[in-house]
C-alpha atoms as one frame of an Amber mdcrd trajectory, in Angstrom:
protein
 -24.176  54.788  70.738 -27.248  56.183  72.390 -30.701  56.234  70.787 -30.485
  59.902  69.805 -27.220  59.385  67.917 -28.649  56.287  66.270 -31.698  58.218
  65.024 -29.524  60.959  63.517 -27.458  58.497  61.473 -29.484  57.268  58.551
 -28.417  54.153  56.674 -27.915  56.332  53.587 -24.692  57.822  54.886 -23.003
  54.503  55.757 -20.558  52.888  53.317 -19.789  49.220  54.015 -16.350  48.297
  52.698 -15.990  44.785  51.292 -14.617  43.107  48.173 -14.919  45.885  45.574
 -11.996  48.075  44.615 -10.909  50.825  46.978 -11.838  53.502  44.442 -15.419
  52.211  44.241 -15.848  53.020  47.932 -14.009  56.340  47.581 -16.477  57.266
  44.820 -19.423  56.327  47.050 -18.168  58.526  49.902 -17.269  61.476  47.632
 -20.643  61.256  45.861 -22.501  61.440  49.168 -20.438  64.391  50.374 -20.988
  66.222  47.071 -24.746  65.693  47.467 -24.666  67.693  50.696 -24.284  64.976
  53.327 -22.158  66.404  56.154 -21.221  63.076  57.718 -20.373  59.706  56.148
 -19.481  56.575  58.104 -17.110  54.048  56.550 -17.567  50.580  58.096 -15.574
  47.389  57.604 -14.877  44.024  59.216 -11.928  41.673  59.177  -9.514  41.924
  56.260 -11.412  44.894  54.798 -10.371  47.153  57.706  -7.171  48.261  55.978
  -9.169  49.080  52.836 -11.580  51.204  54.920  -8.627  53.177  56.317  -7.333
  53.644  52.749 -10.771  54.882  51.632 -10.939  57.452  54.442  -7.408  58.700
  53.741  -7.904  58.943  49.967 -11.142  60.867  50.438  -9.497  63.241  52.919
  -6.236  63.823  51.054  -7.276  63.759  47.381 -10.970  64.531  46.931 -12.597
  66.351  49.878  -9.856  68.457  51.417 -12.147  69.908  54.099 -13.201  66.431
  55.332 -12.008  65.553  58.818 -11.974  62.264  60.707 -14.483  62.961  63.469
 -14.455  59.611  65.253 -13.057  56.093  64.953 -14.679  53.155  66.722 -13.260
  49.661  66.893 -15.080  46.579  68.100 -15.358  42.816  67.878 -18.422  41.284
  66.260 -19.576  37.688  66.329 -20.564  36.208  62.992 -21.648  32.725  62.002
 -19.475  31.035  59.390 -20.859  28.925  56.540 -20.316  25.751  58.556 -22.250
  27.160  61.531 -19.339  28.092  63.798 -19.333  31.343  65.761 -16.377  33.521
  64.774 -15.167  36.771  66.289 -14.037  39.381  63.784 -12.668  42.857  64.312
 -14.700  45.799  63.019 -14.064  49.505  62.480 -16.237  52.578  61.930 -14.603
  55.747  60.630 -16.778  58.884  60.765 -15.829  61.503  58.168 -17.282  65.003
  58.582 -17.163  68.104  56.397
């Protein structure tokens, strides 16, 4: 991602998927889109990746019918575990656009 793209994406339009229920994240994305945000990014790491895909599909198919998947990025991130070890985890970013 170049600097210009990074400046255009504010942290407000990013939803980080984690341990909450899928519908909690769907609500967050739908709320942002209903408030006029044209682009929302759904991010997740590790086991939450499948939940992020579910969130994007539920938003697209049930709530915001004109939402399209604009881009999907996958990567590997290094994180430090509680015992200090470096771990590599998969990550995904799904960009939804109206």
